[in-house]
TORPA-4810 file (N, C-alpha, C, O; in nm, 3 decimals):
<nodes>
NODE_1_-4.507_-8.771_4.434_-4.614_-8.827_4.357_-4.710_-8.896_4.454_-4.665_-8.960_4.549_M
NODE_2_-4.839_-8.883_4.432_-4.936_-8.945_4.523_-4.926_-9.099_4.524_-4.892_-9.159_4.422_P
NODE_3_-4.955_-9.161_4.639_-4.942_-9.307_4.651_-5.024_-9.384_4.548_-4.977_-9.487_4.498_P
NODE_4_-5.145_-9.337_4.514_-5.227_-9.411_4.417_-5.163_-9.411_4.278_-5.175_-9.510_4.205_N
NODE_5_-5.095_-9.303_4.240_-5.027_-9.297_4.110_-4.906_-9.391_4.109_-4.880_-9.458_4.009_A
NODE_6_-4.833_-9.396_4.220_-4.717_-9.486_4.231_-4.762_-9.630_4.219_-4.700_-9.711_4.150_I
NODE_7_-4.871_-9.663_4.288_-4.924_-9.799_4.283_-4.972_-9.834_4.142_-4.945_-9.943_4.091_Q
NODE_8_-5.044_-9.741_4.079_-5.095_-9.763_3.944_-4.982_-9.788_3.843_-4.997_-9.869_3.752_R
NODE_9_-4.870_-9.718_3.861_-4.755_-9.735_3.772_-4.671_-9.857_3.807_-4.588_-9.901_3.726_L
NODE_10_-4.691_-9.913_3.925_-4.615_-10.032_3.967_-4.467_-10.003_3.987_-4.383_-10.087_3.953_G
NODE_11_-4.434_-9.887_4.042_-4.293_-9.850_4.060_-4.230_-9.932_4.172_-4.291_-9.950_4.277_L
NODE_12_-4.108_-9.983_4.150_-4.039_-10.060_4.254_-3.992_-9.972_4.370_-3.938_-9.863_4.349_P
NODE_13_-4.014_-10.020_4.492_-3.978_-9.946_4.613_-3.827_-9.947_4.635_-3.760_-10.047_4.610_A
NODE_14_-3.775_-9.833_4.682_-3.633_-9.820_4.719_-3.617_-9.809_4.871_-3.505_-9.807_4.921_L
NODE_15_-3.730_-9.800_4.944_-3.725_-9.782_5.088_-3.740_-9.635_5.124_-3.771_-9.552_5.039_G
NODE_16_-3.719_-9.605_5.252_-3.731_-9.466_5.296_-3.599_-9.394_5.278_-3.492_-9.450_5.299_Q
NODE_17_-3.609_-9.267_5.239_-3.491_-9.182_5.221_-3.517_-9.048_5.288_-3.631_-9.004_5.302_R
NODE_18_-3.409_-8.983_5.328_-3.419_-8.850_5.389_-3.405_-8.745_5.280_-3.315_-8.752_5.196_S
NODE_19_-3.496_-8.647_5.281_-3.495_-8.540_5.183_-3.499_-8.406_5.253_-3.558_-8.393_5.360_F
NODE_20_-3.435_-8.305_5.193_-3.442_-8.168_5.242_-3.546_-8.095_5.161_-3.539_-8.091_5.038_T
NODE_21_-3.644_-8.038_5.229_-3.753_-7.969_5.163_-3.714_-7.824_5.131_-3.611_-7.776_5.178_L
NODE_22_-3.796_-7.756_5.052_-3.765_-7.619_5.009_-3.748_-7.523_5.126_-3.673_-7.426_5.116_A
NODE_23_-3.816_-7.550_5.237_-3.804_-7.463_5.354_-3.687_-7.500_5.445_-3.670_-7.442_5.552_D
NODE_24_-3.606_-7.597_5.401_-3.490_-7.640_5.478_-3.516_-7.753_5.576_-3.422_-7.809_5.633_G
NODE_25_-3.643_-7.788_5.596_-3.677_-7.898_5.687_-3.635_-8.031_5.625_-3.630_-8.046_5.503_A
NODE_26_-3.604_-8.128_5.711_-3.569_-8.262_5.667_-3.688_-8.354_5.689_-3.757_-8.343_5.791_H
NODE_27_-3.712_-8.444_5.594_-3.827_-8.534_5.604_-3.787_-8.672_5.552_-3.715_-8.683_5.453_S
NODE_28_-3.835_-8.776_5.620_-3.815_-8.914_5.578_-3.935_-8.955_5.495_-4.049_-8.952_5.543_L
NODE_29_-3.912_-8.995_5.368_-4.022_-9.028_5.277_-3.994_-9.157_5.203_-3.879_-9.197_5.187_M
NODE_30_-4.102_-9.222_5.159_-4.089_-9.343_5.078_-4.040_-9.304_4.939_-4.088_-9.208_4.879_N
NODE_31_-3.942_-9.381_4.888_-3.885_-9.353_4.756_-3.904_-9.474_4.664_-3.908_-9.588_4.710_A
NODE_32_-3.916_-9.447_4.536_-3.940_-9.550_4.435_-3.851_-9.522_4.314_-3.809_-9.409_4.291_Y
NODE_33_-3.825_-9.625_4.238_-3.746_-9.612_4.116_-3.841_-9.584_4.000_-3.943_-9.651_3.984_S
NODE_34_-3.806_-9.484_3.919_-3.889_-9.450_3.804_-3.802_-9.416_3.684_-3.679_-9.410_3.693_G
NODE_35_-3.868_-9.393_3.574_-3.798_-9.359_3.451_-3.883_-9.258_3.375_-4.005_-9.275_3.365_Q
NODE_36_-3.820_-9.152_3.323_-3.890_-9.052_3.242_-3.815_-9.032_3.111_-3.694_-9.055_3.102_V
NODE_37_-3.888_-8.988_3.012_-3.828_-8.947_2.885_-3.817_-8.796_2.892_-3.919_-8.727_2.892_F
NODE_38_-3.694_-8.743_2.898_-3.671_-8.602_2.925_-3.566_-8.549_2.829_-3.456_-8.606_2.821_W
NODE_39_-3.595_-8.444_2.757_-3.502_-8.384_2.661_-3.444_-8.490_2.567_-3.323_-8.499_2.548_H
NODE_40_-3.534_-8.570_2.510_-3.501_-8.670_2.408_-3.419_-8.788_2.458_-3.355_-8.857_2.378_K
NODE_41_-3.418_-8.813_2.590_-3.346_-8.930_2.642_-3.419_-8.989_2.762_-3.492_-8.919_2.833_Q
NODE_42_-3.400_-9.117_2.783_-3.459_-9.186_2.896_-3.369_-9.169_3.018_-3.248_-9.192_3.010_S
NODE_43_-3.427_-9.129_3.132_-3.350_-9.100_3.253_-3.410_-9.175_3.370_-3.532_-9.174_3.390_I
NODE_44_-3.325_-9.241_3.449_-3.367_-9.305_3.573_-3.383_-9.197_3.680_-3.296_-9.111_3.695_E
NODE_45_-3.494_-9.200_3.753_-3.519_-9.100_3.857_-3.564_-9.167_3.986_-3.604_-9.284_3.987_I
NODE_46_-3.556_-9.093_4.095_-3.613_-9.134_4.223_-3.746_-9.061_4.236_-3.752_-8.939_4.228_V
NODE_47_-3.853_-9.137_4.257_-3.987_-9.082_4.276_-4.016_-9.082_4.425_-4.002_-9.185_4.491_V
NODE_48_-4.056_-8.968_4.478_-4.083_-8.953_4.620_-4.234_-8.950_4.643_-4.306_-8.875_4.576_V
NODE_49_-4.281_-9.031_4.736_-4.424_-9.035_4.767_-4.463_-8.915_4.853_-4.398_-8.886_4.953_Q
NODE_50_-4.571_-8.846_4.812_-4.624_-8.734_4.891_-4.772_-8.722_4.862_-4.822_-8.778_4.764_S
NODE_51_-4.841_-8.650_4.947_-4.985_-8.633_4.929_-5.020_-8.516_4.839_-5.135_-8.503_4.798_D
NODE_52_-4.924_-8.432_4.808_-4.950_-8.315_4.724_-4.942_-8.347_4.576_-4.931_-8.463_4.536_G
NODE_53_-4.948_-8.244_4.497_-4.937_-8.257_4.352_-4.794_-8.298_4.315_-4.700_-8.260_4.385_A
NODE_54_-4.776_-8.374_4.207_-4.641_-8.413_4.164_-4.556_-8.290_4.133_-4.605_-8.192_4.077_P
NODE_55_-4.427_-8.296_4.171_-4.333_-8.187_4.148_-4.212_-8.239_4.073_-4.179_-8.357_4.080_L
NODE_56_-4.145_-8.149_4.002_-4.019_-8.182_3.935_-3.907_-8.118_4.016_-3.915_-7.999_4.049_I
NODE_57_-3.804_-8.194_4.048_-3.693_-8.142_4.126_-3.592_-8.068_4.041_-3.593_-8.077_3.918_G
NODE_58_-3.505_-7.993_4.108_-3.402_-7.915_4.039_-3.303_-8.004_3.964_-3.248_-7.962_3.862_M
NODE_59_-3.280_-8.125_4.012_-3.189_-8.216_3.942_-3.236_-8.244_3.800_-3.155_-8.250_3.708_G
NODE_60_-3.366_-8.260_3.782_-3.421_-8.286_3.649_-3.426_-8.157_3.566_-3.407_-8.161_3.445_L
NODE_61_-3.451_-8.044_3.630_-3.460_-7.917_3.558_-3.325_-7.859_3.517_-3.318_-7.772_3.431_L
NODE_62_-3.216_-7.908_3.580_-3.084_-7.855_3.548_-3.058_-7.867_3.399_-3.081_-7.974_3.341_W
NODE_63_-3.010_-7.762_3.336_-2.986_-7.763_3.192_-3.108_-7.722_3.111_-3.114_-7.742_2.990_G
NODE_64_-3.207_-7.665_3.180_-3.331_-7.624_3.115_-3.358_-7.476_3.139_-3.309_-7.418_3.236_S
NODE_65_-3.436_-7.418_3.050_-3.491_-7.284_3.072_-3.636_-7.304_3.114_-3.712_-7.373_3.046_R
NODE_66_-3.674_-7.244_3.227_-3.812_-7.256_3.277_-3.876_-7.117_3.272_-3.827_-7.022_3.333_V
NODE_67_-3.985_-7.107_3.199_-4.061_-6.983_3.188_-4.200_-7.009_3.245_-4.266_-7.107_3.209_T
NODE_68_-4.245_-6.920_3.335_-4.378_-6.940_3.392_-4.457_-6.813_3.397_-4.402_-6.703_3.411_L
NODE_69_-4.587_-6.829_3.387_-4.681_-6.719_3.403_-4.729_-6.725_3.547_-4.803_-6.817_3.583_E
NODE_70_-4.689_-6.629_3.628_-4.719_-6.630_3.771_-4.862_-6.583_3.796_-4.886_-6.473_3.845_A
NODE_71_-4.957_-6.671_3.761_-5.098_-6.647_3.784_-5.170_-6.781_3.786_-5.119_-6.881_3.735_Q
NODE_72_-5.288_-6.782_3.845_-5.366_-6.905_3.852_-5.392_-6.958_3.711_-5.444_-6.887_3.625_S
NODE_73_-5.355_-7.085_3.689_-5.374_-7.146_3.558_-5.272_-7.104_3.455_-5.286_-7.136_3.337_G
NODE_74_-5.166_-7.031_3.499_-5.064_-6.984_3.405_-4.982_-7.097_3.345_-4.967_-7.203_3.406_G
NODE_75_-4.929_-7.075_3.228_-4.847_-7.175_3.157_-4.709_-7.186_3.221_-4.657_-7.089_3.276_N
NODE_76_-4.650_-7.305_3.212_-4.512_-7.330_3.249_-4.447_-7.396_3.129_-4.493_-7.500_3.082_V
NODE_77_-4.339_-7.336_3.079_-4.269_-7.387_2.962_-4.129_-7.427_3.003_-4.055_-7.347_3.063_I
NODE_78_-4.090_-7.551_2.972_-3.956_-7.603_3.005_-3.889_-7.636_2.873_-3.939_-7.716_2.794_I
NODE_79_-3.773_-7.573_2.848_-3.697_-7.594_2.724_-3.556_-7.639_2.757_-3.497_-7.591_2.854_E
NODE_80_-3.503_-7.729_2.678_-3.363_-7.772_2.694_-3.271_-7.660_2.650_-3.294_-7.597_2.547_E
NODE_81_-3.166_-7.636_2.729_-3.065_-7.535_2.691_-2.963_-7.595_2.598_-2.870_-7.526_2.555_L
</nodes>
């Protein structure tokens, strides 16, 4: 999540954590505590600061069906299994 969004939400800092990226590289990033309402329940999550667009990790997607239209502006549908 971008730094300005983290600041705007006032998320509490957890310090730096090591993460493995999709390409297998390891990166040290700032982490924050967050909470989302997901599949009808409130879940505590770790929010990672990055300069790119916000992403959802596989941990949150586990137990879901993800359908996407592989084209610019295509829809992404996430359903609970």
